[in-house]
N, C-alpha and C positions, 0 to 999 in steps of 0.2 A: 458820423461816427464810423470808425473802421469796422466795428462789429456787425453793422447792418449789411456790409458787403461780404462778410465771411460765409462761404458756401461749403467749406470743408476744413475741419480742424482735427488733425490726428496727432495728439501729444504722445501717444504710445505708453501712457502711464497706467497700463491695464494689469489685472491680476496675472501672476505667473501661471503659465500653463493654459491661458485662455486662447481660444482659436479665433478671437475677434479683437480687432483694434477699434475702439469706440471713436466715433465722430462726435465731437463736442459742439458742432455747429447745429443750426436749426435743421439742416438737411438730414441729419442722422443717417448718413450713408456709411455705416460701419464697414471696415475693411475685413475681409475674410482671409485668414492666414492659412497657408498650406505649405507642403514640403517641409523644409527645415526652419521656416520662419518662426521667430519667437521674440521675446523681449529681453533686453539686456540692461543691466544697471550701469554699464559704461555709456553715459548719456550726457547730452548738453544740459538737459533738465529732467529730473526724475528718472524715467526709463527711456529707452530708445527701441526702435525696430531693428533686430538683427535678421537680415534676410537668410543667411546661412544656405545660400543657393535655393531658397524657397521663394514664395510669392505672398504679396498682400494686395488683394483686389477689392476696390471699392466701386460702387455703381455710379459715383459722381464723375462726370466728365469735365474736362477743361472747356470753357465757353469760347472756342476759337473764333466764333463769329462776332465777338464783341471785345471790348477791353478786358484784360484780366491780369492778375498778379499771382504768381506762385512763389512762395518763400519756404525754405527748409534748411536744415542743417544736415550735412553728410560727413561721415567719417570714412574716407576711402580706404580700400585695402591695397591700392597700388598708387603709383606716382602720376597716373594720368586719369583725368576725369573728363568725359565728354558729354555733350548734349546734341540732340538732333531734332530739328523742327521739320516735320514732313509736310510737303505741299502736294497739291493734286498732280497726278500723273506718275509716270515711271521714272525712277532715279531723279526725283525732283525734291530736293531738301536743302536745308541750311545746317551746317555742322561746325562745331568748334571743340577743340580739345584744350583742356586747361592743365597746367602744371600744379600739382598739389603735393602735400606732405602726407605720406601714408600714416594712418592711425592718428590723425589730427583733425579736429572738427573744422569744417569750412562752411561758411554761410553762403547760400546761393539764392539769388532772387531773379526770376524770369518775369518779364513784363511786356505785354503788348498794349500799346497806346496808339489808337487809330491804326495807321499802316506801318508803324515802326516797332521793332522788337529790341528790347534792352535786356542785357544780362549783367548782373553785379556779382562779383566774387569778393566776399568779405567787405561788402559795401563800396567797392571800387568798380566802376563801370568797365567791363572788358569786351562788350559788344554793343553796337548800336547801328542798325541798318533797316532799310525799308523791306517789308515783307510784301511781295507783289501780289500774292493771292491769299485767300483764307486758308490757314493751316488745317491739316486733317489729323495730325498726330504729333506727339512729343515724347521724347525719352531722355533719360540720363543714364550714361553707361560708364563702365571702367574697362580696363584691359581684360577682365574676366567675363566679358559679355556672353561668350558661348558656353563656358564652363559653369556660369552662374556666380553671382557676386557674393562676397562676404562683407560688403559694406554695411554700415549702420546709418539709419536715418532718424531724425528727430524733428519735432515741431513743424509738421507739414501743414501749411496754411494756403488755401486757395480762395481768392477774392474775385468777384465778378466786376471788378473795376481796376483801373490803373491807380493804385494807392501811392501816395507820396512816399518817397524813399525815407524821409525823416520819420514818418509814422511806422514804417516797417522796422526801422532800426530801433525805435522806442519799444515796439512790441516784442522784437526778438531779444533785446537786452533785458527787458522786464525789470528795470531798476526801480523798485517801489518799496515802500515801507510794508511792514506787516500790518494788515488792515483788520480791524475788529468791527463786527456788526452785531446789533441787537435788533431782532425782528426786521431784518433787512435794511436797517439804517446804519450808516457808518458812524462810529463814535465821533469822528471829526466833525460831522454835521451838527453836533451839540457843543463843539469846541473842546471835546474831551480827547486826550491822548494817553496812551499806555506807555509807561516808562519801564515796567518790569512785570513779568507774569510768572506764575508758578502753578503747576498742576494740569497744564494743557495736555501734556503727553507724559509718558512714564508709567511705571508699574503701580497699579492700584493696590491698596492694602487688602490682603487676603482675609476672608472671614474665618473665624475659628471653627474647625470641624468638631464633631462630637468626640469627647475624650473620656477615658476611664482610667482609674488608678487601682492597682492590685498590690496588696501587701506583700505577696510572694514574688513580685517581679520588680525589676529596676525601672525607673523612669515613668513614662506616661504612654498609654496606648491611645493613638489618635487616628480617627477615620480620615484617610487621604484619598478615598475613592472619588470624591467630588471636590473640584476647585471652584470656589465662588468668591466674588469680590464685593467689597463695600462700595458705598457711593463715592463719586469723584468730587473733590473740593478744589475749586479754581480760585486763586487770588490774583487780582490785577491792581498794581499800583498805578494810579492815574493822576493826571493833573488837568485842570480846566482853565482855559483862558477866555476872558470876556472883555469887551471894550468899555464896560461901565459896570457899576455896582448893580443897577437894575437888571441889566442883561445877564450878569453872573447868576443872580437869583432865578431869573426866568429860565435860562438854559439848563441850569442844574436841575430844576424842578422837572423840565421836559424830559431830561435824560433819565432821572429816577422813575418817572411815570411809566417808562417801558418795563420796569421790574415790579410794579405794583399791580399789574393786571392779574386776573384770575388764571389759574393753571400755570403751566410751564411756558418759558419764553425761548425763542430760538436764538442761540448765540453761535456766531460763525467767525472763524479766523482764517484769513487768506494769507499764507506765508510765502507762497511762490506762485502767484497767479490763482485762477479760480477753478482749475480742473480738479484738484484734490484738497479741498478745504477741510479744516477740522470743524465739525458741527456738533452741537450739544443742545439738549432740551434742559433748561436750567431754571432754578428759582434763586432768589436772593433772600436768604434766611436771616442774615445779620444786618444791623444798621450800618450806615456809612456817613460819617460826619466829617466834612472837609475841614482841613486846617487852612485858615485864610487870614489875611489882614485886609480890612476894608480900605479901599482906595481913598485918598484924601478928598478927591473930587469925584463926583458921580461919573464924569466922562473919562476918568483915568483907567488904565489897564488894570484888571483884577485877575489874580491867579490863585487857585486853590488846589491843594493836593488831598487825595483821599484813596482809600482802599476798598475795592469791591470784592466781596466773598460770594462766589457762586457755587451752587451745589447741583450736581447731576445725579439724581436718585438711581437711574437705570443706565449705567455707564458703558455696558458692553453692547455693541450694535453693529449692524450692517448698514451701509449707506448706498442708496440708489439715486440716480438723477433722472428726472423727467423734464424734457424740454417741450413745453406747451406752446405751439406755434400760433394758437388761436384760442379764444375763449371756448369753453366746453370740451377741452381736450381730455381724453380719458386715458387712464393708465391702470394696469392690473399686473398681478403676479400670482403664481401658484406655488404653494409651499406645503411641505410635509414636515410636521414637527409634533413632538410629544410634550413640549413645554409651551406655555402660553407666551405669545409675543404681542408687543404693542407697536403700532405703526403711526408715526408722526409724519403727515403728508407734506409738511413744509409750508402749508398755508394756514396753519393754526388749527387744523382739524386732526382728529385721531380715530383710529380703529383699534379697539381693545380686545383682548382675549382671543387672539387668533391661534387656533390649535386644531390639529386633525390631519387626515391624509388628503393630499391634493386639494387643499382648501384654496379657492380662488378669492383673492381680495382685490377690490377695484375701487377707483376713486375718480371723480370728475372735477377738474379745475375750472373755476369761474373766470379766471383772467389769464391772459397770455403771460408767459414768463418761464424762468428756469427754477425748478423746485428740487431740493435735496430731501429725499425720503429716508427717514431713520426707522429701521426695524430693530427694536431693542428687546432684550431678554437673554435667554440662554442660547445664544447664537450657535455655539459649538454643537448643540443637539439638533440643529436643523438637518434633516436627512436629505432634503432636495428642495431646490428653489428654481423656478423658471420665470424669466422676465425678459422683456424686450427693452427695458430701460438700461441705462449705463450703470454698471457696477463700479461705483467710485471706491468704496472700501468693502472688501469681503468681511473684514472684522476690524473694528476700531474700538480701542479701549484705552 
């Protein structure tokens, strides 16, 4: 799996104004931004890093002593883009300058495999030669090296192996369906596919504020000091395919069983990779009866269509991500809030009624994995929050 070799992943899809670019790999080697560096919506995917003559520094180093692959997108500010691979000694380096189109995204892949160094520009090999010694440094430069560059960078991935070019191309292009998960299981594992969805994003219905009517005044007096919203309702138009009548009944029952459990269930939608998914704690309040025609023979293909109606009672939330690299991994955050919050840790457990000044909330995960933590409630009234976890969404509703 390509993910097991990923030692640095900077998608730069971070909150505006943040001084940190989060590393979504297990290394969690977040990059510290300084100078004019920030985030731009002019991006290959989501947001990008705009250097603006500043810096973004991570503690993760390229493993020069072994095979490695570095892939990224760059939008150069000039017509020349160069790279330098530094070798031991004085004035000992390998250098190449590439012709590029300013303000157009270019894919770059740098790979060391045994003693040979490869460079790909837009998936075409532009350099291939023996590296006689173990490198000691690497840089990408443009014509504004001394003045400081205004280039944009996106989807920086570093692997501790020489990854096949086809795998990198697949990862960079990320041509996938929208994926739907319930309690961590892909709908497709049950033979279920979503043809249409409503209510995943968009403006929630506003609650009615306190009102008063006066005979001597026109219209209505309405309290507009507090803006609060009703629950979120999500509808999914689905179909299920099974290779026999018996499997149709079995798979459908296994799928519905995910929604019959006590409490809320974790519903997740990945629409452009896994770094900024839409996550919800939902219940299924309404029934769901598939329209179907029984196959003539038990072994014939069976298809049924049905609608899922899911309800998220507490729809306004902040989403954090904790990457547990081993069992027993601990996470915590400190929060100041005058309104009660609920924390869904992403492993089926909850902490309720979080309220007060500098309240520290902690949790231990029993299993290794990636967990999206939902903090729900009146998020806009949070005065301060401190966390070492990734802030995926400052506010999602």
